[in-house]
N, C-alpha and C positions, 0 to 999 in steps of 0.2 A: 504494500500500500504506500503510495507516494504522499509526501507531506508538501503541501504547497505553501509558499510564503506569500502572504497578502501584500500586494504592492500598494503604496499610497498613491492616490490620484490627486492631481492638482485641481484647483477650482477651475482652471482654464479647460482642462480635458473634460471635466464633468459638465461645464456649461456648454461646450461645443457639442457633446453627445446629446444633451437634452434638447438643444436648439435644432439639431439635425433631425431628431426624432419628431419634434413638433412640425418641422417643415414637411417631412414625409407624411405625417398624418393629415396635413392640410391637402397635399397633392392627391392622396388616396381617397379623400372625402370622408375620412373617419370622424374628424372634428372640424368645427368651423374656425375661421381665422380669429374671430373675437375670443373664443375660448382659449385657444392656444396662446394668443397674445397676452392674455391676462396671466397665464401660467408662466410664460417665458420672460416676463418683464424683469424679474430678479436676475435671471441668468444673463440676459442682455446687458444689464447694468454691471454685473461682475466682469463679464468678458470685455466690456469697454474699458474698464480700469486696467485690466491686465494686458490685453492685446487689441489695440485699436484697429489695426488692419483686418484682423480676423472678424472683429465685430462688424465692421463696415461690409465685408464680404457676405457674412451670414445674414445681416439685416437686409441686404439687397435681395438675397435668395428668398428670405421670408416674405418680403414685400411683393416680389414677383409671384410667389406661390399663392399669396392671399388674393392678389388681383386676378389671377387665373381662375381661382375657385369662385370668386364673385362673378366673373364673366360667365362661367358655366351655369351658375344659378340663374343669371339673367336670361341666358339663352334657353334654359329649360322652362322658364316661366313664359316666355314669349313663343315657344314652339307650339 
């Protein structure tokens, strides 16, 4: 039986993982952009303090995913 040593994760890696999962849930239609945005606010703030470039990149991806989801909803309503 192997014994694994638990590796400590930084706030940066945790925030990036949570934000990427949130973006994927918006794209798949599992959750709405508003729900995800409320949950990810803390992680976006932490990432902005630690890594500004990654924050800007992920925030852009989040914004695009949210706009695409809203566009799908509008197209479904008008169809």
